[in-house]
C-alpha positions as CSV (number, residue, x, y, z in Angstrom):
1,M,43.0,141.3,100.5
2,S,45.2,141.9,97.2
3,I,48.0,139.5,99.2
4,G,45.5,136.9,100.3
5,I,43.6,136.8,96.7
6,I,47.2,136.9,94.9
7,M,48.3,133.8,98.0
8,V,45.0,132.1,97.2
9,A,45.6,131.7,93.2
10,L,49.3,130.9,93.6
11,M,48.0,128.1,96.2
12,G,45.4,126.9,93.5
13,V,48.0,126.6,90.8
14,D,50.7,125.0,93.0
15,I,48.0,122.6,94.1
16,A,46.8,121.7,90.5
17,W,50.1,121.6,89.4
18,N,51.2,119.0,92.2
19,L,47.9,116.8,91.7
20,S,48.6,116.6,87.8
21,L,52.5,115.0,88.9
22,Q,51.2,113.2,91.1
23,T,48.4,111.6,88.6
24,A,51.0,111.1,86.1
25,Q,53.1,109.4,88.8
26,A,50.6,107.4,89.9
27,E,49.9,106.3,86.4
28,N,53.7,105.2,85.8
29,E,53.7,103.2,88.8
30,A,50.6,101.5,87.8
31,R,52.0,100.9,84.3
32,E,55.4,99.5,86.0
33,K,53.3,97.2,88.0
34,A,51.3,95.9,85.0
35,E,54.2,95.5,83.1
36,V,55.9,93.3,85.6
37,L,52.7,91.5,86.0
38,A,52.8,91.1,82.4
39,A,56.4,90.0,82.3
40,E,55.7,87.4,85.0
41,M,52.6,86.2,82.8
42,R,54.5,85.8,79.8
43,A,57.0,83.9,81.6
44,A,54.8,81.2,82.9
45,W,53.4,81.1,79.1
46,D,56.5,80.6,77.6
47,F,57.7,78.1,80.3
48,V,54.5,75.8,79.5
49,D,55.0,76.5,75.9
50,M,58.5,75.2,75.9
51,N,58.0,72.1,77.8
52,Q,54.6,70.9,75.5
53,N,56.5,67.8,74.2
54,V,57.0,66.6,78.1
55,I,53.7,67.9,79.5
56,N,51.4,66.2,76.7
57,R,53.5,63.6,75.1
58,A,53.8,59.9,76.3
59,E,57.2,58.3,76.7
60,D,57.0,56.5,73.3
61,G,56.1,60.0,72.3
62,S,52.6,59.7,71.2
63,F,50.3,62.7,71.8
64,R,48.6,62.3,75.0
65,T,47.0,65.7,76.0
66,K,46.6,66.2,79.6
67,H,44.9,69.5,79.0
68,L,47.3,71.7,80.3
69,V,48.5,74.2,77.2
70,C,50.0,77.5,77.6
71,V,46.7,79.6,77.6
72,V,45.2,77.0,80.4
73,A,48.4,77.6,82.3
74,A,48.5,81.0,82.0
75,K,44.7,81.3,82.8
76,S,44.9,79.4,85.7
77,I,48.0,81.4,87.4
78,S,46.0,84.6,86.4
79,M,43.1,83.5,88.5
80,L,45.1,82.1,91.2
81,F,46.6,85.4,91.5
82,T,43.6,87.6,91.4
83,T,41.3,85.9,93.7
84,E,43.0,87.6,96.5
85,T,43.7,91.1,94.8
86,D,41.6,93.4,93.0
87,Y,43.6,92.7,90.0
88,S,42.2,91.2,87.1
89,I,44.2,89.8,84.4
90,R,42.7,87.8,81.4
91,F,43.5,86.7,77.8
92,T,41.5,87.7,75.0
93,N,41.7,87.7,71.0
94,D,39.3,88.5,68.1
95,T,38.0,84.8,67.6
96,P,37.6,83.6,71.1
97,R,36.8,80.0,71.5
98,Q,34.8,80.7,74.4
99,A,32.2,83.3,75.3
100,A,34.2,84.6,78.6
101,N,37.2,85.5,76.5
102,A,35.5,87.6,74.3
103,P,37.3,91.2,74.3
104,D,35.6,94.3,75.9
105,A,35.6,97.9,74.1
106,F,39.2,98.8,75.5
107,E,40.4,95.0,74.7
108,Q,39.0,95.3,71.1
109,E,40.3,99.2,70.5
110,A,43.8,97.5,71.6
111,L,43.9,94.5,69.3
112,D,42.7,96.9,66.5
113,A,45.9,99.3,67.5
114,F,48.2,96.2,67.6
115,N,47.0,94.7,64.3
116,A,47.7,98.4,62.5
117,D,51.1,99.1,64.3
118,A,53.3,96.1,64.2
119,A,55.8,98.0,66.5
120,L,53.2,99.0,69.2
121,A,54.5,97.2,72.4
122,S,52.0,97.9,74.8
123,F,48.4,99.5,75.1
124,Y,47.2,101.5,78.1
125,R,45.2,104.3,79.6
126,V,42.7,105.3,82.9
127,E,39.1,104.9,82.8
128,E,36.1,104.9,84.8
129,A,34.6,100.8,85.6
130,A,31.4,99.9,85.7
131,D,30.8,100.6,89.1
132,G,32.4,103.9,89.1
133,T,35.7,103.6,90.2
134,R,38.8,104.5,88.4
135,V,41.0,101.7,87.3
136,F,44.0,101.1,85.2
137,R,44.0,99.0,81.9
138,Y,46.8,97.6,80.3
139,T,47.2,95.3,77.3
140,E,50.2,93.5,75.3
141,P,50.0,92.0,72.2
142,L,50.3,87.7,72.2
143,Y,52.2,87.0,68.9
144,V,51.9,83.5,66.9
145,T,55.0,81.1,67.4
146,E,55.6,77.6,65.7
147,S,53.8,75.8,68.8
148,C,50.5,77.7,68.3
149,L,50.2,76.4,64.6
150,E,49.3,72.7,66.2
151,C,46.1,74.2,67.3
152,H,45.6,77.9,65.7
153,G,47.5,77.3,62.0
154,D,46.2,75.8,58.6
155,P,44.0,74.4,57.4
156,A,41.8,77.2,58.6
157,G,38.3,75.0,59.9
158,E,40.0,71.7,60.4
159,P,39.6,70.5,64.3
160,D,42.8,70.3,66.2
161,Q,43.3,67.8,69.1
162,Y,40.8,69.0,71.4
163,G,38.1,69.4,68.6
164,Y,38.3,72.9,68.3
165,A,38.4,74.5,64.4
166,K,41.7,76.0,63.9
167,E,41.9,79.6,62.9
168,G,44.6,79.5,60.0
169,M,46.8,81.8,61.8
170,E,50.4,82.1,60.9
171,V,53.6,82.9,62.9
172,G,54.4,86.6,63.6
173,Q,50.6,87.4,63.6
174,V,48.7,89.0,66.6
175,G,47.0,86.1,67.9
176,G,45.4,87.8,71.1
177,A,46.2,90.1,74.1
178,M,46.8,90.0,77.7
179,S,44.6,92.5,79.4
180,I,45.2,93.5,82.9
181,T,42.9,95.8,85.2
182,E,44.7,97.6,88.1
183,P,42.4,99.5,90.7
184,M,43.8,103.2,91.1
185,D,42.0,104.3,94.3
186,I,44.9,103.3,96.7
187,Y,46.7,106.1,94.6
188,G,43.8,108.5,94.4
189,D,44.0,108.1,98.6
190,G,47.3,109.3,98.5
191,I,47.1,111.8,96.2
192,R,44.4,113.6,98.4
193,S,46.3,112.9,101.3
194,S,49.3,114.6,100.3
195,V,47.0,117.6,98.7
196,A,45.2,118.4,101.8
197,Q,48.6,118.2,103.6
198,Q,50.1,120.7,101.5
199,V,46.7,122.9,101.5
200,I,46.9,123.1,105.7
201,M,50.9,123.9,105.5
202,V,50.2,126.6,102.9
203,L,47.4,128.0,104.9
204,F,49.5,128.0,108.1
205,V,52.5,129.8,106.7
206,M,50.1,132.2,104.7
207,V,48.0,133.1,108.1
208,A,51.5,133.3,109.8
209,A,53.3,135.5,107.0
210,F,49.8,137.9,107.1
211,A,50.4,138.2,110.9
212,A,54.1,139.2,110.5
213,V,53.4,141.5,107.6
214,Y,50.5,142.9,109.4
215,A,52.5,143.4,112.4
216,V,55.6,145.1,110.6
217,T,53.6,147.3,108.4
218,S,51.4,148.4,111.5
219,R,54.3,149.4,113.2
220,L,56.6,150.6,110.6
221,V,54.5,152.1,107.7
222,L,50.7,152.5,109.2
223,R,51.8,154.2,112.3
224,P,54.2,156.8,110.9
225,L,51.5,157.7,108.1
226,D,48.7,158.1,110.9
227,E,51.4,160.6,112.2
228,L,52.0,162.4,108.7
229,R,48.0,162.3,108.6
230,R,47.7,164.1,111.7
231,A,50.2,166.7,110.7
232,A,48.8,167.4,107.2
233,K,45.4,168.1,108.9
234,S,46.9,170.6,111.3
235,V,48.6,172.4,108.4
236,G,45.5,172.2,106.3
237,E,43.6,174.2,109.3
238,G,46.4,176.6,109.2
239,D,48.2,175.2,112.6
240,F,51.9,175.0,112.1
241,S,52.5,174.3,115.2
242,Y,51.8,170.5,114.9
243,L,53.8,168.1,117.0
244,A,54.0,164.2,116.1
245,P,52.9,162.1,119.1
246,T,56.3,160.3,119.3
247,G,57.7,161.9,122.2
248,K,59.1,165.4,122.7
249,A,62.7,163.9,123.0
250,A,62.6,162.7,119.3
251,A,61.1,166.1,118.4
252,A,63.8,167.9,119.8
253,D,66.5,165.5,118.5
254,G,64.6,166.1,115.2
255,A,64.4,169.9,115.4
256,A,68.2,169.8,116.3
257,A,69.0,167.8,113.0
258,L,67.0,170.2,111.2
259,G,68.3,173.4,112.9
260,T,65.2,174.4,113.7
261,S,62.7,174.4,117.2
262,P,60.9,171.6,118.2
263,A,57.5,172.6,118.1
264,G,56.2,172.4,114.3
265,R,58.7,169.6,113.8
266,I,57.4,166.1,113.2
267,A,59.0,163.2,115.2
268,P,59.8,160.5,112.4
269,S,62.0,162.4,110.8
270,V,64.7,161.5,113.3
271,R,64.0,157.5,112.6
272,R,66.9,155.9,110.9
273,T,67.5,152.6,109.5
274,W,70.9,150.5,109.3
275,G,72.1,152.2,105.9
276,G,70.7,155.6,106.9
277,P,66.9,157.3,106.9
278,D,64.6,155.2,105.1
279,E,61.7,156.3,102.7
280,L,59.4,157.3,105.2
281,T,62.0,159.1,107.4
282,E,62.7,161.0,103.8
283,L,58.8,161.8,103.4
284,S,58.6,163.1,106.5
285,G,61.5,165.4,106.2
286,E,60.0,166.6,102.9
287,F,56.7,167.4,104.6
288,D,58.1,169.3,107.1
289,R,60.2,171.2,104.6
290,M,56.9,171.7,102.9
291,A,54.9,172.9,106.1
292,R,57.5,175.6,106.7
293,D,57.5,176.9,102.9
294,L,53.7,176.9,103.0
295,Q,53.8,179.0,106.4
296,A,56.3,181.5,104.7
297,L,54.1,181.5,102.2
298,Y,51.1,182.0,103.9
299,E,52.3,184.8,106.1
300,D,53.7,186.7,103.3
301,L,50.6,186.0,101.2
302,E,49.2,189.5,101.2
303,G,52.3,191.2,100.1
304,Q,52.8,188.9,97.4
305,V,49.5,189.3,96.1
306,R,49.6,193.3,96.5
307,S,52.9,192.7,94.1
308,K,51.2,190.2,91.9
309,T,48.5,192.8,91.3
310,D,51.0,195.8,90.7
311,D,52.6,193.4,87.7
312,L,49.6,192.7,86.6
313,M,47.9,196.3,86.4
314,L,51.7,197.0,84.6
315,L,51.2,194.5,82.0
316,N,48.1,195.6,81.6
317,D,48.9,199.1,81.2
318,L,51.5,197.9,78.6
319,L,49.0,195.4,76.7
320,N,46.5,198.1,76.2
321,Y,49.2,200.6,75.0
322,Q,50.3,197.7,72.4
323,K,46.6,197.5,71.4
324,R,46.3,201.4,70.8
325,E,49.7,201.1,68.5
326,L,48.3,197.6,67.0
327,K,45.2,199.4,66.0
328,C,46.9,202.5,64.5
329,A,48.9,200.5,62.2
330,L,46.2,198.4,60.9
331,D,44.2,201.9,59.9
332,R,47.4,202.8,58.5
333,L,47.8,199.9,56.7
334,G,44.2,199.8,55.6
335,E,44.6,203.1,54.2
336,E,47.8,202.1,52.6
337,V,46.3,199.0,50.8
338,A,43.3,201.1,49.7
339,Y,45.5,203.7,48.3
340,K,47.6,201.0,46.4
341,N,44.0,199.0,45.1
342,E,42.8,202.1,44.1
343,F,46.5,203.5,42.1
344,F,46.2,199.8,40.8
345,A,42.5,200.5,39.7
346,I,43.4,204.1,38.3
347,V,46.4,203.1,36.7
348,S,45.5,200.1,34.9
349,H,41.8,202.1,33.5
350,E,44.1,204.5,32.4
351,L,46.3,202.3,30.6
352,R,43.6,200.1,28.8
353,T,42.6,203.1,26.5
354,P,46.0,203.9,25.1
355,L,46.4,200.1,24.7
356,T,43.5,199.6,23.0
357,S,44.2,202.3,20.4
358,I,47.5,200.8,20.1
359,L,46.2,197.2,19.0
360,A,43.6,198.9,16.6
361,Y,46.3,200.7,15.1
362,A,48.3,197.8,14.9
363,R,45.7,195.5,13.4
364,I,44.8,198.1,10.9
365,L,48.1,198.6,9.5
366,N,47.9,194.5,9.6
367,D,45.3,194.7,7.3
368,D,47.2,196.5,4.9
369,A,48.2,194.4,2.0
370,S,50.8,197.3,0.8
371,L,53.0,196.5,3.7
372,A,56.5,195.0,3.3
373,P,57.4,191.9,4.9
374,K,59.6,193.5,7.5
375,T,57.2,196.1,8.4
376,R,54.2,193.3,8.8
377,D,56.4,191.4,11.2
378,A,57.1,194.4,13.2
379,V,53.4,195.5,13.2
380,A,52.7,191.6,14.2
381,E,55.3,192.0,17.0
382,I,53.6,195.1,18.2
383,E,50.1,193.9,18.3
384,S,51.4,190.6,20.1
385,N,53.0,192.7,22.9
386,A,50.5,194.7,23.0
387,T,47.7,192.4,23.3
388,L,50.2,190.9,26.1
389,L,50.3,194.0,28.3
390,L,46.7,194.7,27.8
391,N,45.9,190.8,29.5
392,M,48.3,192.3,32.1
393,V,46.7,195.2,32.9
394,N,43.3,193.8,32.9
395,N,44.2,190.9,35.2
396,I,45.6,193.7,37.7
397,L,42.6,195.7,37.5
398,V,40.4,192.5,38.3
399,I,42.6,191.6,41.4
400,S,42.3,195.2,42.8
401,K,38.4,194.8,42.3
402,H,38.2,191.6,44.3
403,A,40.6,192.6,46.5
404,A,38.3,195.8,47.2
405,Q,35.4,193.6,47.3
406,K,33.8,195.9,44.6
407,D,33.7,192.9,41.9
408,E,30.3,192.0,40.9
409,L,28.6,190.3,37.8
410,V,27.1,192.0,35.1
411,P,24.7,189.3,33.6
412,E,23.3,189.6,30.4
413,P,22.7,186.9,27.8
414,V,26.1,185.4,26.6
415,D,26.5,183.5,23.1
416,F,29.3,181.1,23.8
417,V,30.4,181.1,20.2
418,D,31.1,184.8,20.1
419,V,33.3,184.6,23.3
420,A,35.3,181.6,21.6
421,Q,35.5,183.4,18.2
422,F,36.7,186.7,20.2
423,V,39.2,184.9,22.2
424,K,40.8,183.4,19.0
425,K,41.1,186.2,17.0
426,A,42.8,188.3,19.9
427,L,45.1,185.5,20.6
428,D,45.9,184.4,16.7
429,P,48.9,186.5,16.4
430,I,50.6,185.5,19.9
431,A,50.0,181.7,18.9
432,A,50.8,182.3,15.1
433,G,54.2,184.1,16.4
434,K,55.1,180.5,18.1
435,D,54.0,178.2,15.4
436,V,51.2,176.7,17.7
437,A,48.1,175.8,16.1
438,L,45.1,177.1,18.0
439,T,41.5,175.8,17.7
440,C,38.1,176.8,19.1
441,T,35.4,174.5,19.3
442,V,31.8,175.4,20.3
443,A,29.3,171.8,21.0
444,P,26.0,172.7,19.0
445,D,24.1,172.0,22.3
446,V,25.3,175.0,24.3
447,P,22.6,177.0,25.1
448,L,22.7,180.6,25.9
449,S,22.8,181.6,29.4
450,M,22.9,184.5,31.6
451,A,26.8,185.3,32.6
452,D,29.4,188.2,32.8
453,W,30.5,188.1,28.9
454,E,33.6,190.5,29.8
455,K,34.6,188.2,32.9
456,L,34.2,184.7,31.0
457,R,36.2,186.6,28.1
458,R,38.9,187.4,30.6
459,V,38.5,183.6,32.1
460,L,39.4,182.1,28.8
461,E,41.8,184.4,27.4
462,N,44.1,183.8,30.6
463,L,43.7,179.9,30.3
464,V,44.6,179.8,26.2
465,D,47.3,182.6,26.9
466,N,48.6,180.5,29.2
467,A,48.6,177.5,27.4
468,V,50.1,179.2,24.2
469,K,52.9,180.6,26.5
470,Y,53.9,177.0,27.9
471,T,53.6,175.0,24.6
472,H,56.6,174.7,22.3
473,R,56.5,175.6,18.6
474,D,54.7,173.3,16.3
475,G,52.3,172.5,19.6
476,F,48.7,172.7,19.8
477,V,46.2,174.4,22.3
478,K,42.5,173.3,22.1
479,L,39.4,175.4,23.6
480,A,36.4,173.0,23.6
481,I,33.2,174.7,24.9
482,S,30.3,171.4,26.0
483,F,27.1,171.2,27.9
484,D,26.5,168.9,30.3
485,A,22.9,168.7,31.2
486,D,23.4,166.3,34.5
487,G,26.5,168.5,35.6
488,F,27.9,168.5,38.9
489,I,29.8,171.2,40.2
490,E,32.2,170.5,43.3
491,R,30.6,172.3,46.6
492,Q,27.6,173.6,44.8
493,G,26.3,170.1,44.0
494,D,23.7,169.3,41.3
495,C,22.8,172.4,39.1
496,E,19.1,172.2,38.0
497,H,19.9,173.4,34.5
498,G,23.1,171.9,33.7
499,V,26.6,172.7,33.4
500,I,28.6,174.8,30.7
501,V,32.2,172.9,30.6
502,M,35.1,174.8,29.1
503,R,38.3,172.8,28.4
504,V,41.8,174.6,27.3
505,S,44.2,171.6,26.4
506,D,47.7,171.6,25.6
507,D,50.6,169.8,24.7
508,G,53.1,171.9,26.3
509,M,55.3,171.1,29.3
510,G,53.1,170.3,31.9
511,I,52.7,170.8,35.4
512,A,54.9,169.1,38.1
513,S,52.1,167.3,40.6
514,D,54.0,169.2,43.6
515,E,52.9,172.6,42.1
516,V,49.4,171.9,41.0
517,D,47.7,173.0,44.1
518,E,49.8,176.6,44.3
519,I,49.3,177.8,40.6
520,F,45.9,179.2,41.5
521,D,47.8,181.4,44.1
522,L,48.4,184.9,43.7
523,Y,52.1,185.5,41.9
524,K,52.4,181.6,41.6
525,Q,53.8,180.3,38.3
526,A,54.6,176.6,37.2
527,G,58.1,176.1,36.7
528,Q,58.9,179.2,38.6
529,S,62.7,180.3,39.4
530,A,65.3,183.0,39.5
531,N,66.0,182.2,35.7
532,R,62.7,181.6,34.5
533,R,62.1,181.4,30.8
534,Y,58.4,182.4,30.6
535,R,57.2,186.1,30.9
536,G,54.4,186.8,33.1
537,T,53.2,188.1,36.8
538,G,51.3,184.7,38.3
539,L,48.0,186.8,38.2
540,G,46.6,185.2,35.4
541,L,45.1,181.9,36.8
542,A,44.3,183.7,39.9
543,V,42.2,185.8,38.1
544,V,40.5,182.3,36.5
545,R,40.0,181.2,39.8
546,D,38.2,184.3,41.2
547,L,36.2,184.9,38.3
548,T,35.1,181.2,37.9
549,E,34.0,181.5,41.3
550,L,32.0,184.6,41.2
551,H,29.9,182.5,38.7
552,G,29.3,179.7,41.1
553,G,31.8,177.4,39.7
554,A,35.0,175.7,39.6
555,V,38.0,175.4,37.9
556,S,40.2,172.0,37.9
557,V,43.3,171.1,36.4
558,E,44.9,167.7,34.9
559,S,48.5,167.7,33.9
560,R,51.4,165.8,33.4
561,V,55.4,167.1,32.7
562,K,56.3,167.0,29.4
563,E,52.8,165.8,28.3
564,G,50.5,168.7,28.3
565,S,47.8,169.9,30.6
566,T,44.1,170.5,30.4
567,F,42.3,173.1,32.4
568,T,38.5,172.7,33.1
569,V,36.1,175.4,33.9
570,R,32.7,174.4,35.0
571,I,29.7,177.3,35.4
572,P,26.0,176.7,36.0
573,A,23.9,176.9,33.1
574,V,21.1,180.0,33.7
575,P,18.1,180.1,31.6
576,V,18.1,183.4,29.4
577,P,14.8,185.1,30.4
578,E,11.9,184.8,27.5
579,E,11.9,188.5,27.3
580,D,15.6,188.7,26.1
581,E,15.7,185.6,24.4
582,E,15.8,187.4,21.1
């Protein structure tokens, strides 16, 4: 069916193509005939035109019309020619002297084309006549010559020798057109006859080809495939002693060729072509080998299942052993992590007390006006480094609590002016040591809010400390706290009571775009390298992120290399209960 559909489609394309070619050829033949007729009529016209003085003049040279002019002669000849044929030859122009010579629609279109294009030699096409038949229409232009001026020249409107008004034409002007109409029925009959003959021939060839293909396919393909099907059915039912019905001798030959017994071998494996075994023969051989492998597998299946079961049990025991070992390792690792976190927490907590005392005495000494300048510088250095060390210890303590999931908020009414001033006072010595201008501003509309005062201080201290660390001398660090009544926090959505926004800006070294996504991870620092010039453990921003998220907020950063950075912390504002408002 597929081949038949393709053949029919190709036949349709071929018929359409041939029909198009024969139609074009018929039009060319009709055009050539029209050109010959036009040439003959033009010759008669020119002959009469050249002999006007002989025809319409007396022997003394005086004009004596015999009413035999070029157009009359041409019309008479065309009438005699078309009387016995289906052809039509007529002459027409834009201003006919007789109504019968008025142009029809096609002829008027041709006259317009000739007037528009002086180089156009002819105008033709195939169209449908009034009686429904197809005809070939052909026109050629008739140009005004010297002899035409006597009847059609100037002055316009003056009667000529025959009493008609002159048209005022000029030499070279299109004076009219010769129109020839040819019937196309004879060509159509020939085309239909040719197409019918072609269709019958193609159908005959197609039927013969189908019959031959079916015969060859049935013998060389379908029969061997049917044998393979029966053999496959026998193998599927567990019968490996199949024998193809092509003869015991063939089976014996095939078995001899394969070195096996005749039973259970398929006969097509012995077929050969001129150049060796064909594809079906090879398929039969492969099927035979597959059947032998299936037979061997089927016979030894129970043993193989037993062997695979033993292997699976062995692997299962090994997996259970590895599972127990992994559980023990995870338990030891958990204990070690717990010991590590507890150790960090204890050490950090124990280190805070002496560090706080060192900072207190350093500040007392720094307030003593009697200290010598050199001593005052030493005390300032002690205070600065003690502050840094205390920040590191606090960060380690926060990270340890967060890892042990023991970090909790202790909410209380927080005045952000107090938090900002505390952070400024704590980090002023470090900023002054680098000649960095540290400023803190709090907008008047920032409300009191329930939050963990200590953790917010830790967030701002880490951000300001980082900003001072990465800002060059004579730079600036700004801490600005504002309130956004219509605030929005990522992953939290709109906040009912607004958002408190804390921004820390600097004009320091900035952060590369490929490092921005990593700086909030543990032990990650901007510009980190083997020979880094900035001190730190890489815990500060991780602490900022954890404590901000603990408040239900979010932290973000905007930075450009060599231009500075701006860290923004946004936490939801929580109204203070009325009893705590005082």
